[in-house]
N, CA, C and O atoms as a printed pandas DataFrame, in Angstrom:
     atom_number atom_name residue_name chain_id  residue_number  x_coord  y_coord  z_coord
0              1         N          MET        A               1   95.524  111.832   81.477
1              2        CA          MET        A               1   96.936  111.560   81.238
2              3         C          MET        A               1   97.280  111.553   79.828
3              4         O          MET        A               1   96.739  110.690   79.136
4              5         N          ASN        A               2   98.047  112.326   79.311
5              6        CA          ASN        A               2   98.449  112.576   78.016
6              7         C          ASN        A               2   99.381  111.628   77.631
7              8         O          ASN        A               2  100.196  111.281   78.486
8              9         N          CYS        A               3   99.449  111.009   76.246
9             10        CA          CYS        A               3  100.289  110.236   75.848
10            11         C          CYS        A               3  101.730  110.667   75.914
11            12         O          CYS        A               3  102.098  111.774   75.521
12            13         N          LEU        A               4  102.606  109.678   76.468
13            14        CA          LEU        A               4  104.178  109.904   76.504
14            15         C          LEU        A               4  104.910  110.023   75.142
15            16         O          LEU        A               4  106.005  110.570   75.012
16            17         N          VAL        A               5  104.105  109.382   74.012
17            18        CA          VAL        A               5  104.853  109.512   72.753
18            19         C          VAL        A               5  104.543  110.598   72.022
19            20         O          VAL        A               5  105.438  111.337   71.614
20            21         N          CYS        A               6  103.070  110.866   71.728
21            22        CA          CYS        A               6  102.620  111.982   70.979
22            23         C          CYS        A               6  102.434  113.164   71.466
23            24         O          CYS        A               6  102.334  114.222   70.845
24            25         N          LYS        A               7  102.382  112.958   72.720
25            26        CA          LYS        A               7  101.991  114.213   73.616
26            27         C          LYS        A               7  100.648  114.904   73.705
27            28         O          LYS        A               7  100.259  115.678   74.579
28            29         N          SER        A               8   99.944  114.423   72.502
29            30        CA          SER        A               8   98.579  115.040   72.682
30            31         C          SER        A               8   97.258  114.311   72.677
31            32         O          SER        A               8   96.117  114.763   72.769
32            33         N          GLY        A               9   97.717  112.992   72.538
33            34        CA          GLY        A               9   96.683  112.023   72.801
34            35         C          GLY        A               9   96.369  111.676   74.342
35            36         O          GLY        A               9   97.202  111.789   75.241
36            37         N          LYS        A              10   95.077  111.250   74.506
37            38        CA          LYS        A              10   94.491  110.979   75.828
38            39         C          LYS        A              10   94.793  109.347   75.904
39            40         O          LYS        A              10   94.601  108.587   74.955
40            41         N          MET        A              11   95.292  108.952   77.181
41            42        CA          MET        A              11   95.490  107.623   77.476
42            43         C          MET        A              11   94.006  107.228   78.177
43            44         O          MET        A              11   93.479  107.822   79.118
44            45         N          ILE        A              12   93.557  106.220   77.553
45            46        CA          ILE        A              12   92.326  105.532   78.227
46            47         C          ILE        A              12   92.392  104.131   78.524
47            48         O          ILE        A              12   93.189  103.385   77.955
48            49         N          ASP        A              13   91.502  103.714   79.479
49            50        CA          ASP        A              13   91.645  102.294   79.908
50            51         C          ASP        A              13   91.283  101.398   78.688
51            52         O          ASP        A              13   90.531  101.827   77.812
52            53         N          SER        A              14   91.813  100.176   78.636
53            54        CA          SER        A              14   91.687   99.348   77.411
54            55         C          SER        A              14   92.231   97.983   77.792
55            56         O          SER        A              14   92.657   97.808   78.934
56            57         N          ILE        A              15   92.236   96.918   76.809
57            58        CA          ILE        A              15   92.540   95.718   77.061
58            59         C          ILE        A              15   93.352   95.232   75.690
59            60         O          ILE        A              15   92.808   95.259   74.586
60            61         N          GLU        A              16   94.348   94.907   75.842
61            62        CA          GLU        A              16   95.467   94.308   74.805
62            63         C          GLU        A              16   95.955   93.020   74.909
63            64         O          GLU        A              16   95.927   92.374   75.956
64            65         N          THR        A              17   96.447   92.583   73.748
65            66        CA          THR        A              17   97.190   91.223   73.948
66            67         C          THR        A              17   98.966   91.545   73.827
67            68         O          THR        A              17   99.586   92.402   73.197
68            69         N          TYR        A              18   99.345   90.608   74.592
69            70        CA          TYR        A              18  100.917   90.916   74.960
70            71         C          TYR        A              18  101.436   89.617   74.282
71            72         O          TYR        A              18  100.934   88.498   74.396
72            73         N          PHE        A              19  102.810   90.053   73.372
73            74        CA          PHE        A              19  103.360   88.876   72.580
74            75         C          PHE        A              19  104.643   88.934   73.180
75            76         O          PHE        A              19  105.235   90.007   73.291
76            77         N          ALA        A              20  105.199   87.668   73.645
77            78        CA          ALA        A              20  106.626   87.588   73.972
78            79         C          ALA        A              20  107.158   86.241   73.277
79            80         O          ALA        A              20  106.465   85.236   73.123
80            81         N          LYS        A              21  108.528   86.382   72.871
81            82        CA          LYS        A              21  109.360   85.167   72.401
82            83         C          LYS        A              21  109.854   84.480   73.728
83            84         O          LYS        A              21  110.285   85.187   74.638
84            85         N          LEU        A              22  109.802   83.276   73.834
85            86        CA          LEU        A              22  110.545   82.661   74.964
86            87         C          LEU        A              22  110.838   81.243   74.638
87            88         O          LEU        A              22  110.051   80.440   74.136
88            89         N          ASN        A              23  112.221   81.012   75.029
89            90        CA          ASN        A              23  112.804   79.708   74.624
90            91         C          ASN        A              23  112.287   79.017   73.272
91            92         O          ASN        A              23  111.729   77.921   73.219
92            93         N          GLY        A              24  112.541   79.759   72.317
93            94        CA          GLY        A              24  112.491   79.432   70.820
94            95         C          GLY        A              24  110.859   79.402   70.470
95            96         O          GLY        A              24  110.374   79.169   69.363
96            97         N          GLY        A              25  110.262   79.647   71.495
97            98        CA          GLY        A              25  108.514   79.725   71.122
98            99         C          GLY        A              25  108.104   81.008   71.272
99           100         O          GLY        A              25  108.833   82.000   71.301
100          101         N          TYR        A              26  106.712   80.964   71.381
101          102        CA          TYR        A              26  105.726   82.178   71.613
102          103         C          TYR        A              26  104.890   82.145   72.620
103          104         O          TYR        A              26  104.263   81.105   72.823
104          105         N          VAL        A              27  104.716   83.237   73.427
105          106        CA          VAL        A              27  103.691   83.293   74.472
106          107         C          VAL        A              27  102.674   84.411   74.072
107          108         O          VAL        A              27  103.133   85.536   73.879
108          109         N          ILE        A              28  101.385   84.206   73.937
109          110        CA          ILE        A              28  100.563   85.123   73.670
110          111         C          ILE        A              28   99.617   85.372   74.946
111          112         O          ILE        A              28   98.868   84.486   75.358
112          113         N          ILE        A              29   99.701   86.586   75.515
113          114        CA          ILE        A              29   98.809   86.710   76.743
114          115         C          ILE        A              29   97.521   87.772   76.259
115          116         O          ILE        A              29   97.661   88.914   75.823
116          117         N          GLU        A              30   96.482   87.171   76.435
117          118        CA          GLU        A              30   95.291   87.903   75.922
118          119         C          GLU        A              30   94.735   88.609   77.069
119          120         O          GLU        A              30   95.141   88.333   78.199
120          121         N          ASN        A              31   93.768   89.567   76.862
121          122        CA          ASN        A              31   92.963   90.382   77.690
122          123         C          ASN        A              31   93.777   91.279   78.741
123          124         O          ASN        A              31   93.255   91.459   79.841
124          125         N          VAL        A              32   94.943   91.815   78.483
125          126        CA          VAL        A              32   95.957   92.331   79.389
126          127         C          VAL        A              32   95.299   93.935   79.613
127          128         O          VAL        A              32   95.152   94.675   78.640
128          129         N          PRO        A              33   94.943   94.349   80.962
129          130        CA          PRO        A              33   94.568   95.528   81.186
130          131         C          PRO        A              33   95.751   96.486   80.767
131          132         O          PRO        A              33   96.899   96.048   80.848
132          133         N          CYS        A              34   95.529   97.765   80.325
133          134        CA          CYS        A              34   96.520   98.688   79.798
134          135         C          CYS        A              34   95.816  100.160   79.752
135          136         O          CYS        A              34   94.613  100.385   79.886
136          137         N          LYS        A              35   96.698  100.959   79.565
137          138        CA          LYS        A              35   96.393  102.443   79.023
138          139         C          LYS        A              35   96.794  102.296   77.481
139          140         O          LYS        A              35   97.787  101.702   77.062
140          141         N          LYS        A              36   95.853  102.935   76.744
141          142        CA          LYS        A              36   96.212  103.086   75.222
142          143         C          LYS        A              36   95.877  104.449   74.711
143          144         O          LYS        A              36   94.790  104.920   75.047
144          145         N          CYS        A              37   96.722  105.186   73.892
145          146        CA          CYS        A              37   96.490  106.353   73.347
146          147         C          CYS        A              37   95.470  106.287   72.329
147          148         O          CYS        A              37   95.353  105.363   71.524
148          149         N          GLU        A              38   94.648  107.438   72.411
149          150        CA          GLU        A              38   93.366  107.323   71.564
150          151         C          GLU        A              38   93.733  108.057   70.092
151          152         O          GLU        A              38   92.975  107.971   69.126
152          153         N          GLN        A              39   94.991  108.780   70.068
153          154        CA          GLN        A              39   95.666  109.241   69.102
154          155         C          GLN        A              39   96.641  108.276   68.204
155          156         O          GLN        A              39   96.555  108.125   66.985
156          157         N          CYS        A              40   97.602  107.648   69.099
157          158        CA          CYS        A              40   98.587  107.249   68.198
158          159         C          CYS        A              40   98.577  105.680   68.404
159          160         O          CYS        A              40   99.158  104.917   67.632
160          161         N          GLY        A              41   97.800  105.230   69.615
161          162        CA          GLY        A              41   97.746  103.680   69.652
162          163         C          GLY        A              41   98.839  103.223   70.844
163          164         O          GLY        A              41   98.821  102.075   71.289
164          165         N          GLU        A              42   99.818  104.263   71.329
165          166        CA          GLU        A              42  100.757  103.734   72.103
166          167         C          GLU        A              42   99.889  103.013   73.218
167          168         O          GLU        A              42   98.753  103.284   73.608
168          169         N          ILE        A              43  100.862  101.903   73.658
169          170        CA          ILE        A              43  100.094  101.076   74.878
170          171         C          ILE        A              43  100.990  101.422   76.109
171          172         O          ILE        A              43  102.118  101.838   75.846
172          173         N          LEU        A              44  100.641  101.306   77.376
173          174        CA          LEU        A              44  101.214  101.428   78.553
174          175         C          LEU        A              44  100.643  100.734   79.601
175          176         O          LEU        A              44   99.556  101.047   80.085
176          177         N          PHE        A              45  101.440   99.641   80.044
177          178        CA          PHE        A              45  101.289   98.581   80.985
178          179         C          PHE        A              45  101.536   99.305   82.544
179          180         O          PHE        A              45  102.423  100.151   82.651
180          181         N          SER        A              46  100.900   99.013   83.449
181          182        CA          SER        A              46  101.376   99.558   84.831
182          183         C          SER        A              46  102.451   98.596   85.292
183          184         O          SER        A              46  102.730   97.573   84.667
184          185         N          ALA        A              47  103.028   98.965   86.392
185          186        CA          ALA        A              47  104.261   98.190   86.955
186          187         C          ALA        A              47  103.757   97.009   87.435
187          188         O          ALA        A              47  104.482   96.019   87.342
188          189         N          SER        A              48  102.314   96.862   88.088
189          190        CA          SER        A              48  101.797   95.660   88.607
190          191         C          SER        A              48  101.446   94.576   87.546
191          192         O          SER        A              48  101.517   93.361   87.727
192          193         N          THR        A              49  101.023   95.268   86.314
193          194        CA          THR        A              49  100.629   94.152   85.354
194          195         C          THR        A              49  101.990   93.575   84.847
195          196         O          THR        A              49  102.225   92.367   84.822
196          197         N          ILE        A              50  102.818   94.488   84.468
197          198        CA          ILE        A              50  104.310   94.071   83.941
198          199         C          ILE        A              50  104.751   92.969   84.884
199          200         O          ILE        A              50  105.176   91.912   84.418
200          201         N          GLU        A              51  104.649   93.214   86.462
201          202        CA          GLU        A              51  104.904   91.763   87.347
202          203         C          GLU        A              51  104.192   90.869   87.109
203          204         O          GLU        A              51  104.837   89.822   87.051
204          205         N          LYS        A              52  103.058   90.726   86.918
205          206        CA          LYS        A              52  101.913   89.751   86.579
206          207         C          LYS        A              52  102.492   88.975   85.437
207          208         O          LYS        A              52  102.489   87.745   85.500
208          209         N          ILE        A              53  103.044   89.664   84.282
209          210        CA          ILE        A              53  103.179   89.149   82.891
210          211         C          ILE        A              53  104.646   88.557   83.259
211          212         O          ILE        A              53  104.895   87.475   82.727
212          213         N          GLU        A              54  105.551   89.055   84.008
213          214        CA          GLU        A              54  106.876   88.406   84.057
214          215         C          GLU        A              54  106.629   87.094   84.857
215          216         O          GLU        A              54  107.247   86.074   84.553
216          217         N          ASP        A              55  105.701   87.113   85.908
217          218        CA          ASP        A              55  105.540   85.925   86.769
218          219         C          ASP        A              55  104.950   84.830   85.734
219          220         O          ASP        A              55  105.341   83.664   85.787
220          221         N          LEU        A              56  104.014   85.249   84.814
221          222        CA          LEU        A              56  103.462   84.321   84.036
222          223         C          LEU        A              56  104.506   83.690   83.155
223          224         O          LEU        A              56  104.567   82.472   82.991
224          225         N          LEU        A              57  105.368   84.594   82.564
225          226        CA          LEU        A              57  106.410   84.217   81.599
226          227         C          LEU        A              57  107.263   83.071   82.371
227          228         O          LEU        A              57  107.449   81.967   81.859
228          229         N          GLU        A              58  107.695   83.381   83.468
229          230        CA          GLU        A              58  108.563   82.424   84.407
230          231         C          GLU        A              58  108.062   81.146   84.471
231          232         O          GLU        A              58  108.653   80.091   84.239
232          233         N          MET        A              59  106.838   81.344   84.831
233          234        CA          MET        A              59  105.892   79.857   85.160
234          235         C          MET        A              59  105.993   79.136   83.676
235          236         O          MET        A              59  106.407   77.977   83.646
236          237         N          TYR        A              60  105.674   79.704   82.614
237          238        CA          TYR        A              60  105.359   78.978   81.517
238          239         C          TYR        A              60  106.818   78.653   80.687
239          240         O          TYR        A              60  106.922   77.885   79.730
240          241         N          LYS        A              61  107.709   79.300   81.199
241          242        CA          LYS        A              61  109.199   79.145   80.642
242          243         C          LYS        A              61  109.671   77.904   80.810
243          244         O          LYS        A              61  110.375   77.407   79.931
244          245         N          LYS        A              62  109.342   77.178   82.024
245          246        CA          LYS        A              62  109.590   75.712   82.373
246          247         C          LYS        A              62  108.931   74.689   81.538
247          248         O          LYS        A              62  109.280   73.510   81.468
248          249         N          VAL        A              63  108.154   75.124   81.041
249          250        CA          VAL        A              63  107.101   74.125   80.348
250          251         C          VAL        A              63  107.466   74.414   78.745
251          252         O          VAL        A              63  107.109   75.497   78.281
252          253         N          TYR        A              64  108.040   73.640   78.051
253          254        CA          TYR        A              64  108.519   73.768   76.621
254          255         C          TYR        A              64  107.420   73.622   75.781
255          256         O          TYR        A              64  106.782   72.583   75.955
256          257         N          SER        A              65  106.967   74.496   74.787
257          258        CA          SER        A              65  105.913   74.474   73.716
258          259         C          SER        A              65  106.271   75.481   72.656
259          260         O          SER        A              65  106.994   76.430   72.959
260          261         N          LYS        A              66  105.830   75.341   71.486
261          262        CA          LYS        A              66  106.139   76.402   70.560
262          263         C          LYS        A              66  105.131   77.633   70.689
263          264         O          LYS        A              66  105.461   78.760   70.323
264          265         N          ILE        A              67  104.075   77.388   71.151
265          266        CA          ILE        A              67  103.046   78.523   71.397
266          267         C          ILE        A              67  102.334   78.468   72.611
267          268         O          ILE        A              67  101.980   77.342   72.958
268          269         N          PHE        A              68  102.088   79.263   73.221
269          270        CA          PHE        A              68  101.406   79.266   74.476
270          271         C          PHE        A              68  100.310   80.583   74.400
271          272         O          PHE        A              68  100.736   81.717   74.177
272          273         N          ILE        A              69   99.118   80.358   74.572
273          274        CA          ILE        A              69   97.960   81.373   74.575
274          275         C          ILE        A              69   97.434   81.363   75.916
275          276         O          ILE        A              69   96.839   80.368   76.329
276          277         N          ILE        A              70   97.626   82.521   76.725
277          278        CA          ILE        A              70   97.091   82.635   77.882
278          279         C          ILE        A              70   96.001   83.719   78.160
279          280         O          ILE        A              70   96.080   84.750   77.493
280          281         N          ASP        A              71   95.126   83.616   78.951
281          282        CA          ASP        A              71   93.876   84.576   79.116
282          283         C          ASP        A              71   94.519   85.384   80.500
283          284         O          ASP        A              71   94.569   84.736   81.545
284          285         N          TYR        A              72   94.938   86.605   80.489
285          286        CA          TYR        A              72   95.322   87.158   81.743
286          287         C          TYR        A              72   94.593   87.214   82.898
287          288         O          TYR        A              72   94.978   86.936   84.034
288          289         N          GLN        A              73   93.317   87.661   82.473
289          290        CA          GLN        A              73   92.132   87.560   83.432
290          291         C          GLN        A              73   91.803   86.347   84.218
291          292         O          GLN        A              73   91.425   86.360   85.389
292          293         N          LYS        A              74   91.986   85.249   83.444
293          294        CA          LYS        A              74   91.909   83.736   84.519
294          295         C          LYS        A              74   93.161   83.478   84.945
295          296         O          LYS        A              74   93.260   82.570   85.770
296          297         N          ALA        A              75   94.339   84.142   84.535
297          298        CA          ALA        A              75   95.621   83.565   85.193
298          299         C          ALA        A              75   96.233   84.527   85.979
299          300         O          ALA        A              75   97.217   84.144   86.612
300          301         N          ALA        A              76   95.920   85.583   86.085
301          302        CA          ALA        A              76   96.622   86.583   87.091
302          303         C          ALA        A              76   96.010   86.468   88.393
303          304         O          ALA        A              76   96.410   87.163   89.327
């Protein structure tokens, strides 16, 4: 699959960190599977991964803290 942004880079399987601002704090989700462009670095998460991220954010939104760091592999 070619990159949707630069059009010439190849998308390869990778693991990245996802950052979100939530309730005045931040959630950092580590080890999230994705596709990443070898050329420009563009990151693409699958629909199922986005759904799991949204579920995690909804769960942690109920517990207030300034910073949460979650390991995707252990939480999903």
